[in-house]
Chimera marker file (.cmm) of the C-alpha trace (Angstrom):
<marker_set name="trace">
<marker id="1" x="-5.281" y="-7.856" z="0.316" r="1" g="1" b="0" radius="0.5"/>
<marker id="2" x="-7.693" y="-5.546" z="1.350" r="1" g="1" b="0" radius="0.5"/>
<marker id="3" x="-7.570" y="-1.415" z="0.957" r="1" g="1" b="0" radius="0.5"/>
<marker id="4" x="-8.623" y="-0.623" z="4.583" r="1" g="1" b="0" radius="0.5"/>
<marker id="5" x="-9.786" y="2.766" z="4.320" r="1" g="1" b="0" radius="0.5"/>
<marker id="6" x="-11.389" y="2.216" z="1.486" r="1" g="1" b="0" radius="0.5"/>
<marker id="7" x="-12.387" y="-1.331" z="1.940" r="1" g="1" b="0" radius="0.5"/>
<marker id="8" x="-11.677" y="-3.077" z="-1.753" r="1" g="1" b="0" radius="0.5"/>
<marker id="9" x="-10.264" y="-6.126" z="-2.317" r="1" g="1" b="0" radius="0.5"/>
<marker id="10" x="-7.315" y="-6.437" z="-5.052" r="1" g="1" b="0" radius="0.5"/>
<marker id="11" x="-5.904" y="-9.552" z="-6.047" r="1" g="1" b="0" radius="0.5"/>
<marker id="12" x="-2.048" y="-8.685" z="-5.683" r="1" g="1" b="0" radius="0.5"/>
<marker id="13" x="1.262" y="-10.644" z="-6.500" r="1" g="1" b="0" radius="0.5"/>
<marker id="14" x="4.150" y="-11.387" z="-4.342" r="1" g="1" b="0" radius="0.5"/>
<marker id="15" x="7.054" y="-12.223" z="-3.702" r="1" g="1" b="0" radius="0.5"/>
<marker id="16" x="8.921" y="-11.552" z="-0.737" r="1" g="1" b="0" radius="0.5"/>
<marker id="17" x="11.370" y="-13.199" z="2.408" r="1" g="1" b="0" radius="0.5"/>
<marker id="18" x="10.641" y="-10.494" z="4.483" r="1" g="1" b="0" radius="0.5"/>
<marker id="19" x="8.385" y="-8.117" z="5.215" r="1" g="1" b="0" radius="0.5"/>
<marker id="20" x="6.911" y="-4.991" z="7.448" r="1" g="1" b="0" radius="0.5"/>
<marker id="21" x="4.779" y="-6.361" z="10.159" r="1" g="1" b="0" radius="0.5"/>
<marker id="22" x="2.677" y="-4.406" z="11.692" r="1" g="1" b="0" radius="0.5"/>
<marker id="23" x="4.126" y="-4.505" z="15.258" r="1" g="1" b="0" radius="0.5"/>
<marker id="24" x="6.651" y="-2.456" z="13.521" r="1" g="1" b="0" radius="0.5"/>
<marker id="25" x="4.127" y="0.604" z="12.886" r="1" g="1" b="0" radius="0.5"/>
<marker id="26" x="4.255" y="1.690" z="16.146" r="1" g="1" b="0" radius="0.5"/>
<marker id="27" x="5.993" y="4.373" z="16.046" r="1" g="1" b="0" radius="0.5"/>
<marker id="28" x="2.920" y="6.305" z="15.283" r="1" g="1" b="0" radius="0.5"/>
<marker id="29" x="4.253" y="7.939" z="12.156" r="1" g="1" b="0" radius="0.5"/>
<marker id="30" x="3.014" y="5.041" z="9.320" r="1" g="1" b="0" radius="0.5"/>
<marker id="31" x="-0.046" y="3.854" z="9.197" r="1" g="1" b="0" radius="0.5"/>
<marker id="32" x="-0.894" y="0.256" z="7.087" r="1" g="1" b="0" radius="0.5"/>
<marker id="33" x="-3.246" y="1.232" z="4.322" r="1" g="1" b="0" radius="0.5"/>
<marker id="34" x="-4.077" y="-2.343" z="3.137" r="1" g="1" b="0" radius="0.5"/>
<marker id="35" x="-3.426" y="-5.668" z="4.803" r="1" g="1" b="0" radius="0.5"/>
<marker id="36" x="-2.758" y="-9.411" z="3.199" r="1" g="1" b="0" radius="0.5"/>
<marker id="37" x="-6.707" y="-11.093" z="4.040" r="1" g="1" b="0" radius="0.5"/>
<marker id="38" x="-4.392" y="-14.468" z="4.543" r="1" g="1" b="0" radius="0.5"/>
<marker id="39" x="-1.968" y="-13.705" z="6.525" r="1" g="1" b="0" radius="0.5"/>
<marker id="40" x="-2.651" y="-10.077" z="8.222" r="1" g="1" b="0" radius="0.5"/>
<marker id="41" x="0.634" y="-9.108" z="6.436" r="1" g="1" b="0" radius="0.5"/>
<marker id="42" x="0.943" y="-5.219" z="5.913" r="1" g="1" b="0" radius="0.5"/>
<marker id="43" x="0.409" y="-4.488" z="1.784" r="1" g="1" b="0" radius="0.5"/>
<marker id="44" x="0.912" y="-0.705" z="2.193" r="1" g="1" b="0" radius="0.5"/>
<marker id="45" x="1.681" y="2.122" z="4.818" r="1" g="1" b="0" radius="0.5"/>
<marker id="46" x="1.184" y="6.273" z="4.260" r="1" g="1" b="0" radius="0.5"/>
<marker id="47" x="3.665" y="8.673" z="6.014" r="1" g="1" b="0" radius="0.5"/>
<marker id="48" x="1.209" y="10.931" z="8.441" r="1" g="1" b="0" radius="0.5"/>
<marker id="49" x="3.323" y="13.774" z="8.165" r="1" g="1" b="0" radius="0.5"/>
<marker id="50" x="5.017" y="13.630" z="4.752" r="1" g="1" b="0" radius="0.5"/>
<marker id="51" x="4.084" y="12.902" z="1.594" r="1" g="1" b="0" radius="0.5"/>
<marker id="52" x="5.384" y="9.173" z="0.903" r="1" g="1" b="0" radius="0.5"/>
<marker id="53" x="3.603" y="5.686" z="0.624" r="1" g="1" b="0" radius="0.5"/>
<marker id="54" x="4.836" y="2.119" z="-0.291" r="1" g="1" b="0" radius="0.5"/>
<marker id="55" x="3.843" y="-0.944" z="-1.354" r="1" g="1" b="0" radius="0.5"/>
<marker id="56" x="4.896" y="-4.748" z="-0.569" r="1" g="1" b="0" radius="0.5"/>
<marker id="57" x="3.351" y="-6.272" z="-3.726" r="1" g="1" b="0" radius="0.5"/>
<marker id="58" x="3.785" y="-6.355" z="-7.401" r="1" g="1" b="0" radius="0.5"/>
<marker id="59" x="1.673" y="-3.914" z="-8.530" r="1" g="1" b="0" radius="0.5"/>
<marker id="60" x="3.053" y="-4.352" z="-12.092" r="1" g="1" b="0" radius="0.5"/>
<marker id="61" x="2.028" y="-7.846" z="-12.128" r="1" g="1" b="0" radius="0.5"/>
<marker id="62" x="-1.482" y="-6.725" z="-11.168" r="1" g="1" b="0" radius="0.5"/>
<marker id="63" x="-3.953" y="-9.179" z="-13.630" r="1" g="1" b="0" radius="0.5"/>
<marker id="64" x="-5.901" y="-6.030" z="-14.977" r="1" g="1" b="0" radius="0.5"/>
<marker id="65" x="-3.671" y="-3.295" z="-16.830" r="1" g="1" b="0" radius="0.5"/>
<marker id="66" x="-6.179" y="-0.905" z="-14.498" r="1" g="1" b="0" radius="0.5"/>
<marker id="67" x="-5.829" y="-1.905" z="-11.391" r="1" g="1" b="0" radius="0.5"/>
<marker id="68" x="-2.974" y="-0.281" z="-9.744" r="1" g="1" b="0" radius="0.5"/>
<marker id="69" x="-4.156" y="3.452" z="-11.436" r="1" g="1" b="0" radius="0.5"/>
<marker id="70" x="-5.059" y="4.376" z="-7.672" r="1" g="1" b="0" radius="0.5"/>
<marker id="71" x="-1.274" y="4.377" z="-6.531" r="1" g="1" b="0" radius="0.5"/>
<marker id="72" x="-0.985" y="6.009" z="-10.080" r="1" g="1" b="0" radius="0.5"/>
<marker id="73" x="-3.051" y="8.333" z="-8.972" r="1" g="1" b="0" radius="0.5"/>
<marker id="74" x="-1.932" y="8.686" z="-6.005" r="1" g="1" b="0" radius="0.5"/>
<marker id="75" x="1.243" y="9.851" z="-6.460" r="1" g="1" b="0" radius="0.5"/>
<marker id="76" x="0.227" y="12.386" z="-8.435" r="1" g="1" b="0" radius="0.5"/>
<marker id="77" x="-1.391" y="13.774" z="-6.730" r="1" g="1" b="0" radius="0.5"/>
<marker id="78" x="1.669" y="13.906" z="-3.801" r="1" g="1" b="0" radius="0.5"/>
<marker id="79" x="3.743" y="15.306" z="-6.869" r="1" g="1" b="0" radius="0.5"/>
<marker id="80" x="0.709" y="18.353" z="-7.414" r="1" g="1" b="0" radius="0.5"/>
<marker id="81" x="0.577" y="19.033" z="-3.986" r="1" g="1" b="0" radius="0.5"/>
<marker id="82" x="3.918" y="19.207" z="-3.067" r="1" g="1" b="0" radius="0.5"/>
<marker id="83" x="4.855" y="21.410" z="-6.026" r="1" g="1" b="0" radius="0.5"/>
<link id1="1" id2="2" r="1" g="1" b="0" radius="0.2"/>
<link id1="2" id2="3" r="1" g="1" b="0" radius="0.2"/>
<link id1="3" id2="4" r="1" g="1" b="0" radius="0.2"/>
<link id1="4" id2="5" r="1" g="1" b="0" radius="0.2"/>
<link id1="5" id2="6" r="1" g="1" b="0" radius="0.2"/>
<link id1="6" id2="7" r="1" g="1" b="0" radius="0.2"/>
<link id1="7" id2="8" r="1" g="1" b="0" radius="0.2"/>
<link id1="8" id2="9" r="1" g="1" b="0" radius="0.2"/>
<link id1="9" id2="10" r="1" g="1" b="0" radius="0.2"/>
<link id1="10" id2="11" r="1" g="1" b="0" radius="0.2"/>
<link id1="11" id2="12" r="1" g="1" b="0" radius="0.2"/>
<link id1="12" id2="13" r="1" g="1" b="0" radius="0.2"/>
<link id1="13" id2="14" r="1" g="1" b="0" radius="0.2"/>
<link id1="14" id2="15" r="1" g="1" b="0" radius="0.2"/>
<link id1="15" id2="16" r="1" g="1" b="0" radius="0.2"/>
<link id1="16" id2="17" r="1" g="1" b="0" radius="0.2"/>
<link id1="17" id2="18" r="1" g="1" b="0" radius="0.2"/>
<link id1="18" id2="19" r="1" g="1" b="0" radius="0.2"/>
<link id1="19" id2="20" r="1" g="1" b="0" radius="0.2"/>
<link id1="20" id2="21" r="1" g="1" b="0" radius="0.2"/>
<link id1="21" id2="22" r="1" g="1" b="0" radius="0.2"/>
<link id1="22" id2="23" r="1" g="1" b="0" radius="0.2"/>
<link id1="23" id2="24" r="1" g="1" b="0" radius="0.2"/>
<link id1="24" id2="25" r="1" g="1" b="0" radius="0.2"/>
<link id1="25" id2="26" r="1" g="1" b="0" radius="0.2"/>
<link id1="26" id2="27" r="1" g="1" b="0" radius="0.2"/>
<link id1="27" id2="28" r="1" g="1" b="0" radius="0.2"/>
<link id1="28" id2="29" r="1" g="1" b="0" radius="0.2"/>
<link id1="29" id2="30" r="1" g="1" b="0" radius="0.2"/>
<link id1="30" id2="31" r="1" g="1" b="0" radius="0.2"/>
<link id1="31" id2="32" r="1" g="1" b="0" radius="0.2"/>
<link id1="32" id2="33" r="1" g="1" b="0" radius="0.2"/>
<link id1="33" id2="34" r="1" g="1" b="0" radius="0.2"/>
<link id1="34" id2="35" r="1" g="1" b="0" radius="0.2"/>
<link id1="35" id2="36" r="1" g="1" b="0" radius="0.2"/>
<link id1="36" id2="37" r="1" g="1" b="0" radius="0.2"/>
<link id1="37" id2="38" r="1" g="1" b="0" radius="0.2"/>
<link id1="38" id2="39" r="1" g="1" b="0" radius="0.2"/>
<link id1="39" id2="40" r="1" g="1" b="0" radius="0.2"/>
<link id1="40" id2="41" r="1" g="1" b="0" radius="0.2"/>
<link id1="41" id2="42" r="1" g="1" b="0" radius="0.2"/>
<link id1="42" id2="43" r="1" g="1" b="0" radius="0.2"/>
<link id1="43" id2="44" r="1" g="1" b="0" radius="0.2"/>
<link id1="44" id2="45" r="1" g="1" b="0" radius="0.2"/>
<link id1="45" id2="46" r="1" g="1" b="0" radius="0.2"/>
<link id1="46" id2="47" r="1" g="1" b="0" radius="0.2"/>
<link id1="47" id2="48" r="1" g="1" b="0" radius="0.2"/>
<link id1="48" id2="49" r="1" g="1" b="0" radius="0.2"/>
<link id1="49" id2="50" r="1" g="1" b="0" radius="0.2"/>
<link id1="50" id2="51" r="1" g="1" b="0" radius="0.2"/>
<link id1="51" id2="52" r="1" g="1" b="0" radius="0.2"/>
<link id1="52" id2="53" r="1" g="1" b="0" radius="0.2"/>
<link id1="53" id2="54" r="1" g="1" b="0" radius="0.2"/>
<link id1="54" id2="55" r="1" g="1" b="0" radius="0.2"/>
<link id1="55" id2="56" r="1" g="1" b="0" radius="0.2"/>
<link id1="56" id2="57" r="1" g="1" b="0" radius="0.2"/>
<link id1="57" id2="58" r="1" g="1" b="0" radius="0.2"/>
<link id1="58" id2="59" r="1" g="1" b="0" radius="0.2"/>
<link id1="59" id2="60" r="1" g="1" b="0" radius="0.2"/>
<link id1="60" id2="61" r="1" g="1" b="0" radius="0.2"/>
<link id1="61" id2="62" r="1" g="1" b="0" radius="0.2"/>
<link id1="62" id2="63" r="1" g="1" b="0" radius="0.2"/>
<link id1="63" id2="64" r="1" g="1" b="0" radius="0.2"/>
<link id1="64" id2="65" r="1" g="1" b="0" radius="0.2"/>
<link id1="65" id2="66" r="1" g="1" b="0" radius="0.2"/>
<link id1="66" id2="67" r="1" g="1" b="0" radius="0.2"/>
<link id1="67" id2="68" r="1" g="1" b="0" radius="0.2"/>
<link id1="68" id2="69" r="1" g="1" b="0" radius="0.2"/>
<link id1="69" id2="70" r="1" g="1" b="0" radius="0.2"/>
<link id1="70" id2="71" r="1" g="1" b="0" radius="0.2"/>
<link id1="71" id2="72" r="1" g="1" b="0" radius="0.2"/>
<link id1="72" id2="73" r="1" g="1" b="0" radius="0.2"/>
<link id1="73" id2="74" r="1" g="1" b="0" radius="0.2"/>
<link id1="74" id2="75" r="1" g="1" b="0" radius="0.2"/>
<link id1="75" id2="76" r="1" g="1" b="0" radius="0.2"/>
<link id1="76" id2="77" r="1" g="1" b="0" radius="0.2"/>
<link id1="77" id2="78" r="1" g="1" b="0" radius="0.2"/>
<link id1="78" id2="79" r="1" g="1" b="0" radius="0.2"/>
<link id1="79" id2="80" r="1" g="1" b="0" radius="0.2"/>
<link id1="80" id2="81" r="1" g="1" b="0" radius="0.2"/>
<link id1="81" id2="82" r="1" g="1" b="0" radius="0.2"/>
<link id1="82" id2="83" r="1" g="1" b="0" radius="0.2"/>
</marker_set>
């Protein structure tokens, strides 16, 4: 998986029968922030106006214990910014 803004690559654990496709993000309110390098599917999105983001993989199943820290740091920042 590639983090588009950061350019970093992460190994993620996935198992899904469906997912958000890039074509469904045409509204302009949601932007893709991570993409799967194998099949170009959407891995993560962020709302441009509201403090909301989501991932389509199992962040808790990462091989290293700190791999998902950036997600939790981002969530923490959203909470602190809205307080």
